[in-house]
N, C-alpha and C positions, 0 to 999 in steps of 0.2 A: 423710749426718749420720744416726747411728742415733736413734731414739727415745728421749728420756732419761727417758721415763716408765718404763722397764724397768732403770734403773740401779739398783745396790743399794748402800747405804751400807756404805763399809768400815768393818772392826771396828778402830777408833783405839784400843782398850784391849789389843790382841791384841800378840804378840810381833813382828809386821812393823813397827809404829810404835813400838816401844821405845826404840829410838836419837832419834827425835824428840822424844818425850815426855821423854826424859832432858834434852835440851838447853833444851827449853821450861821443864821444872822447875827446873833450875838457874839459868835467866835470869829466870824469875819468882818462884821460891821458893814455887811452889805444888804440889799433889799430882798424881800421875799421872792419878787420877780426873776431877780439874778439867780437865787438858790435854786428855784424850780427850774430855769433854763439849763443851770449846771448838771441838774439830778437827770433832766431828759436827756442831755448829751451823753451822759455816762451810760444812760440806760441803751441809748442808741448804738453806742460803741460795742456794748456788750451784746446786744441784739444781732448786730452785723457778724460779730465773731461766731455766735452760736449757729447762726444761719449757714455760713461758711464752712463752718466743722460739720454741721448737719449733711451740707451738700456733698461735701468731700465724703464722708463715710457712707453715704446712699451711694456716691459713684463708686466706691471701692467695692462694698457689697454688691452692686449690680456685676462690677467687673468680675468679682470673683465667681459670682453666680453664673456669669457668661463661661469663664474658663471653666467651670463644672461641666456646664453642660456641652461646651465644646469637647472636653474629655470623654464624656458618657457618649455623645454621638461618634467620637473617633473609635473608641471602645466597642460599640455597637457595630459600625463599619467594619471593623478588624475582624470582630465575631463572624460578621456575615460573610466576608472575604475568606476566611478560614474555613467556614461551612461549605461555601461555594466551591473552594479547592478538594476539599475532602470530598464532596459530592462529585466532583470532575474525576478526582482520582479514582475513586469505587467505580464510576461510570467506565473508564477507561481500563480498568482491571477487568469488568466484566464483558466489556467488548474484545479483550485479549483472549478471554477463555470462550467466548462466543464463536461457534463453529462459522467459517466464511466461506462462501462461494466463489470461486474465481469466474473471471468473466469469460467470454468467448469471442471468437472470430466469427462475425456474422456471414463472412464470405466463404468460409470451409465447411465443407461436407464431413460425413463421417467416412473413414477409410474404406479402402476396396476389401479389406480383411480385418478381423477383430481377433486379435492375440487371445488364446485362451486365457482364463482366469484361475489361479490355484486357489486354495482354500484360506480363509481367514486365520487359519492356524498356522499355515505356511507363510503367509505375509506377515503376521505376529512375529515369528522366528526371525525373517529378514531385518525386520524393523529393529529388533534387538541384538541383531548381527550375531545370532545363534546359529547352530549348525541344525540343518532339517535334510531329511531325505530327498533325494532327486525323484522319487516316486510321486510326490505332491504336484512335481511340475510336469509330471506325463500325461499322456493323453487320458488313461485310466483315472489318475488323481484329479485331473482338471474335470472329467466328466462327473466324478462322484462329488466334487465341491459345487457343482452346477444342480445336481440332483439335491443335495442335502442343504443348500443357501435356502433361507427363510427369512421372512422379513423381521426387521428388528424388533416390531411389536409382539412376534409370536416367540421372540427368544428370551431367555433367560439372562441375567446380567451377573457379572463377577467385578470383584475390585482389582484393580492394578496398579503397581506402582509405576510412574513414568515420570522421568526428569523430576524426582524427588516430590512428586505430587501423586495423590491419589486419584484415578479416575475409573470411570465406570464402562466396562467393554462386555460385548456380548459373549456368553459361556463358550459359544462354537470358537471362539478364537484361541482357546485354551485347550481344546480337545483334538488329540491325535487321533487319526484315523486307524481303525482296526484293520483296514486293507493294506496300510502301508506296509512297503518292504523293504530291505535293505539294499544300497545300491547294488551289490555285488550279485543279487538275485534279479536284477532286471536284465532284459534281452539288451544286446549290444545297440540295437537301432533305436530302442526306447530310451536308453541310456543316452545318446548323443542328441535325440529330441528333446530331452528332459533338460540337460544341461544348458540348451540355447534358451529356453524359457527361464530357468534359474538365473542366468547371468542377465537376463533383461529384467527381471523383478529385482535381483540385487542391486542394479543400477538404479531403478526407480526408488528402491528404498534409501538411496543416498549412501550407498558404502564408499569408501574411499576408493578414489580411483587406481592407486596402487595396489590395491587388494583386488580390484577387478581385473586389473592386467595380469597379475599374477596367476589368477584362475583362469582366465581365458587362455594363457599360455600354458596353465596346466593341462586343461581338457585338450589343446591342440597337440601336445606332446604325445598324449597317450592315444588320441585317435591316430595320428599317424606313425606310431611306434613300431619299428620292424617285426617285434616279436609277433604281431597279428598275422604277419605274412609268412614266419619260419617255424611257427608252433600250432599244433591242431588246437591247442587251448588256450592261443594267444589272447583272443576276446575276454576270456573268463579271468585270465591273468590280470589284464588290464582292469577289468572291473574290480578284482579283490584289490587291486593297488589304490584304486580312487576311492572305494569305500573307507579303506582304513586310512590312507593318507588325509583325506579331507575331514574325517573326525578327528584325528590327531592335530591337524592343523588348528581346528577350532579350540580344542582343549587346551592347546599351546598359547594360543593368543589371549586367552582368559588369564593364565599364568604370566603373561607379559614375557614369553620365551617363543615368540613367534619365529617361524623359518620361510624361506621362500618355497613356497608351494608349487612355483613354475618351475623348479629344477628338479628334474626325476633323478631319483636314487636309483640308479641302475643295480646295485647291491641289494637293495630290498625288492626290487622287483625279480630279480633271479631266485631270491630266497622264497618270495611267494609262488612263483613258476614250480621250483622243486617240491615245494608244499603240496602244491594240488596235482602234480604227476605223482608224488608218493601216494596221495589218497586214490588217485585212479588206479597204480597198481595194485595197491591192497584189495579195492574193491574188485580188480579183476582176478586176483588170486582167490578171493573169498568166493566168487561165482564159479571159477573153475573147480573149486574144491565140493562146492556143492553139487555140479552137474557130474562130477567124477563119483562123489559118493551115491548119488541118485542112480546112475549107472551101475555100479556095483550091486546094490540092493536090487535093482531089478533084474541082473542076472542070476543071483542066489535064489530069486522066489521060483518055488515049484510051478511046472507049467501042466 
């Protein structure tokens, strides 16, 4: 539809409308000029109506287009905001996974002594709250850890599950040492030194304080137990008790059947003491029999 604003009023007084005028003059008894004026007035009324309708439709169309444009802009802004929010979320997730370096006190120097560091294998065991032999915390264990430590760039890697997520860790963190020995094969002095570093490292691994307290009490009772002064094999009995009980403690914790390791079971300790003495007696009898047999054979030989 064309814009009616550009319409031109016809010449109702001209020859083109003479026939119409004649009919109206005859019908109304008025003059040609009066008829022409009436026709022009009627056209002008219709013209104004058409212009008004046109303007209204144009305004409505413009308003509708403006609403569509505003909706499009709002939708694009929402999409942009959503994309930015998603990008920020991904950035935060990556930031969480990114290793962080803690700050340091600029006024503090390194300590006067540096504690020995056990192997990655032992540390990983502690981080997983699993049993690990005390040898790894002994001087020999820490020395081996220092000798075999290598740059991450030179190490191979393995997949590990941590907090329901797969992570990549150096393979050395999963390899037990071939030099490791059970707790009861340690000397008592090494046992005491190893348990101290073990407790320190367990604390660094964020073990529950109740568990750390129970273990500290466990080692204190064993170190100060009277059997060490009343029996020639007292230290060996204590080592066997510590070895067996600590392993059983971890096994039962996994089954949610944990017990207070800080309470010494004197009945079990006496049983271990008797078992070790039985071994010593049996070995002594065997050695006596061997010596007796050897002497008999020597006497029977011709000279």
